[in-house]
C-alpha positions in Angstrom: 49.7 -24.4 31.3 52.8 -22.4 32.0 51.1 -20.3 34.7 50.3 -23.4 36.8 52.8 -24.4 39.5 54.5 -27.6 38.4 54.0 -30.5 40.8 51.5 -28.8 43.0 47.8 -29.7 43.2 45.5 -27.3 41.3 41.8 -27.0 41.5 40.1 -28.3 38.4 38.0 -25.1 38.1 41.1 -23.0 38.1 42.8 -25.2 35.5 39.7 -25.2 33.2 39.3 -21.5 33.6 42.8 -20.8 32.5 42.5 -23.2 29.6 39.2 -21.5 28.5 40.8 -18.0 28.7 43.9 -19.1 26.8 41.8 -20.6 24.0 39.6 -17.6 23.7 36.5 -19.5 24.5 35.5 -17.3 27.4 35.5 -14.2 25.1 33.5 -16.1 22.5 31.0 -17.3 25.1 30.7 -13.8 26.6 30.2 -12.2 23.2 27.4 -14.7 22.4 25.8 -14.0 25.8 26.0 -10.2 25.2 24.5 -10.6 21.7 21.5 -12.6 23.2 21.1 -10.0 26.0 21.2 -7.2 23.4 18.6 -8.9 21.2 16.1 -9.5 24.0 16.6 -6.0 25.5 16.5 -4.0 22.3 13.7 -6.0 20.6 13.6 -7.4 17.2 13.1 -4.1 15.3 16.2 -2.5 16.8 18.3 -5.7 17.0 17.8 -6.4 13.3 19.6 -3.2 12.5 22.3 -3.4 15.2 24.9 -5.7 16.7 27.3 -6.0 19.7 30.8 -4.7 18.6 32.6 -5.1 21.9 32.7 -4.6 25.7 35.6 -2.6 26.9 36.1 -0.9 30.3 32.5 -1.2 31.1 31.3 0.4 27.8 29.1 -1.8 25.6 29.6 -0.7 22.1 26.8 -1.3 19.6 27.1 -1.0 15.9 24.0 0.4 14.2 23.3 0.1 10.5 20.3 2.4 10.3 20.6 6.1 10.8 17.1 6.5 12.2 17.5 3.7 14.7 20.9 5.1 15.7 19.2 8.4 16.5 16.4 6.7 18.4 18.9 4.7 20.5 21.1 7.7 21.2 18.4 10.1 22.1 15.5 8.0 23.5 16.2 4.4 24.2 19.7 4.5 25.8 18.4 5.3 29.3 15.8 2.5 29.1 18.1 -0.1 27.7 21.1 0.3 30.0 19.3 -0.8 33.3 17.7 -3.7 31.5 21.1 -4.9 30.2 22.8 -4.3 33.5 20.2 -6.5 35.2 20.8 -9.3 32.8 24.6 -9.0 32.7 25.8 -8.0 36.2 29.4 -9.2 35.7 31.5 -7.7 34.4 29.6 -4.5 35.0 28.3 -2.5 32.0 28.4 1.1 33.0 27.5 2.7 29.7 26.2 2.1 26.1 27.9 3.6 23.1 26.2 3.5 19.7 28.2 3.9 16.5 27.3 4.0 12.9 28.2 0.8 11.1 27.8 -0.5 7.6 
């Protein structure tokens, strides 16, 4: 833990948090949580044709493998899904949804 002061007491939570971040476990856990939130918010029909790509700067990017569902998400469902996702995932804040065509 090179960012921990040597010889000084450190809170266990801080130490574990740094370890988790360094090992990439926080990102893995967060991605899994986002995938679960997406599935429950979007519903099985939409979720079966889409997946969480990433969360960057408050924008949750969703890959969509079906053109009709991509159109439906972009034009109709985006404004319903965003508040539902924001309620389930308050931190870090998700300010927008972006849908992209995926294979």
